N, C-alpha and C positions, 0 to 999 in steps of 0.2 A: 616800060616800067615808070619813067618819069611822068608820062601822061596819066597813068593809072594813079600814081601817088598824088598828082596834082588834083585830079578829080575827087579822090577820096578826101584830100585835105580841104577842098572847098566845101564839100558836103559836111564834114566835121565842124567847120567853122559856122556854117549856116545852122546846123542843129544846136551847137553851143549857144549861138545867139538866141535862138528860139527858147530853149529850155531855161537859160539864165534870165532872160528878160521876163519871162512868165513867172519863174521862181515858184515859191510855194510848194504845194503837194506834188506838182508835176516834176519839179527839180528833185524833190525828195525821192520820188519813185525811180526816176532815171538814175540818180546817184546810187541808189540801192542796187539796181539791176547791174550797173557798171561795176560796182564793188563785188558782187557775187560772181560775175563773169571773170573779173580780174583775179579774184581769189581762186577760182577754178583753174585758171591758167597757171598761177603760182603753185598750187597744190599738184598740178600735173608735173611740174618740174621736180617736185619732191616725191612723186609717184604715190600720192595718197588721194588723188582727186575723186575716187569713187568709194572711198572707205568710210566707215562710221566716223572717223576723225574729221574727215572733210564735211560730212553731213552736219556735224556739230558746229563746224566753222561757218557753214552757210546759214544755219539757223541762228547762230549768235549774231551774224551780220544783219540778218533780216530784223531780229528783235532789237538790235541796236538802232537801226533806222526808225523803227516804230517808237523807240524811246525818244529820238530826236523830235518826232511829231507829237509825242505825249510824255512830258517830263515826269509823269507819275511813276514811271518804271525806274527803280534805283539802278544807276549805272554799275555800282560796286557789286550789286547782287548778280547782274548779268555776267560780269567778269568771273566771279567766284563759281557760278553755276557752270559756265563754260569750262573753266579749268578743272573743276571737279569731274565733269562729264568725260573729258579726254583722259584724265588720269584713271578713271574707272575702266574705260575701254582698254587702256594700257595694261592694267592689272589683269582684267578678265581674259584678254586675248594674248597675254604673254606666252611665248616670245614673238608673236606675230609682228609687232611694231618695234622699231628701234627708238631709243630715247631721242635721237635727232629728229625723227618724224613727229614725235609728240611736241617737241619745242618748235618745229616748223609749223605745225597746225596752230599753235598758240600765237606765234610770231605773225603768221599770215593775216589774221583778222585785224591786228593793229596796223601792220604795214599797208594793207590795202583798204580794208573797210573803214577803219576809224580815221586814218589820215586823209583818205579821199573825201570823207564826209565833210571835211573842213571847207570844201568848195561851197556846199550847201549852207554851212554855218556862216561863212563870210557873206554870202548873198543875203542871208536873213538878218544880218546885223541891223538894228533899228536906225542907226544914224549913217545913212549913205551906203548901205550894203550893196545896193543895186549898181553902184559905181565902183566900190572898192573891190568887188569880186573879180573885175577885169584885170586888176593888178596881178592876179595869179597867172593869167594867160600871157600877159605882157612879159612877166618875169620868166616864165617857162618856155613857151613857144616863141615869143618874140626874141628872147636872148639866144635861143637855139638857132634861129634864122640869122641873127647878127653874127653869132659865133661861126656859123658855116661860111658866111661871106668873108669875114675877116680872116678865117683860116685859109680859104682859097686864095686870097689876095696876098696875105703877109705871112702865113704859117710856115715856120722853119723849125721851131723847137718843139719836140714831142712832149706832151704833158704827162700822159700815162701810157707809155709804149706797150707794156705788157697787157694792160687792160683794154685800152681803146687806142690802137695805133694811129688812127686818123686825127685824133684830137691834138691840138697844139696850144701852147701857152698864149700865142698871139690871138688865136681864135677865142680862147677863154676870156682874155682881156676885152676883145671886141664884143663878146656877148654881154659882159657886165656893163661896159660903157654904153652899148646899144640899148640895154634894158633901162639904164638910167635916163638916157635921152628919150626913150619911149614914155617913161614915167613923166618927164617934164612936159612933153607934148600933150600927153593925156590930161595932165593937170591944167595946162594952159587952155585946153579946149573945154573942159568940164568944170572949171573952177566955180562958175556961176551956180549950176545946179547942185554942186557939192558944197557950196557955201564955204570955200576955203580961200585963204590969202596966199601971198607969194611964199611965206615961210612954209606953209603946208605943202605947196607945190614942190618945193625943194625936198621936203620929207618924203613925198611920193616917189621922187627920183631915187632917194637913198633906199627906200623900202624895195623898189624894183631891183636895184643893184644887189641888195642882200638876197632877194628872192632868186636872182639869177645865179648867184653862187651856190645856193642850196639846190637849185634845179640841176646844175651840173653834177653835184654830188649824188643826187637822186638818180640821174641817168647812169652814172658810173656804178652806183650800187646795184641797179638792176642788171647791168652788164656783167658785174662780178658774179652774181648769182647764176646767170646763164653760163658763164665760162666755167664755173665750178662744176656744173652739171652737164657741160658740153652740149648746150642747147643754143640754136641760132636765134630763134624767135619764140616768144611766149605763145603765140597763136597766129591765126590767119584770118581773123574776123574782119579786119580793115584792109582791103586790097592796097598793096604798096607800102603799108605801114606795119603790118604784123597784127598782134593782138592788142587787147586793151592795155595790158601791162607795157607793151612796147611803145604805145603812143602816150600813155598817161604816167610813165615812170617819173618824169620830172614834176608833173602836176602833183603827184602824191606827196612829194617832199616839200614842194613850194607852198601848197595850200595852207598847212598849219602855220608856217612862218608868216605868211601874209595876214592870216586871221589874227594872230596875236600881236603882230606889229601894228596892225590897223587898230586893234582895241586899245593898245597902250600909247600910241603916238599920233593917231589921226582922229 
């Protein structure tokens, strides 16, 4: 299992490097595909993955990404059209769907599609997006690795025993501190191309630490949904890691935070 997980992880990192460095339409299309797959995995948990509700969700996500590539499409119009569509289905097919499933269909496109799109939006920032986007992965995947190591070495106090028994307070602290250190190192290496000074490097570390906190919340949120529905993994697309939602749960939460912290503070 460890070997499979390691190989899959290396391939994931290599693909991430390729897609993010190239950016542009390639990253837009890849982000859209990942969002639709992730949405399918989430809808499967809610048992609506092949229903008209889900089809509306997939279409909304695709049109939303088209909007990112073409700002002539009003975002508010997309939201209202999607909400109206699922409510019409709710009424016409009543009592086929429960109100919880209607809310889950609406929630899913924001949780997966829109929040995950912030990776693309960060990459396409006009001032240093090609560098700032990596803060998302340093905060999410980097802090996760640091938290795992710190938890293994020092972990004694359970953080959320009912939700994630293996996570410890010591591990969480290690993840946050580790993300901050990674941010400092990253800033020290790329301060030249990023055209930033020592003050901005410190801000990078703070941004990564904040992103690490949100990444942990994202991971726990995804776990809470799975536990509510008694599901072990969202999928099996990535050997050793599960599905898109299992691997990108922390990225989904971290990306919007890094995007807007970068806009306001960097």
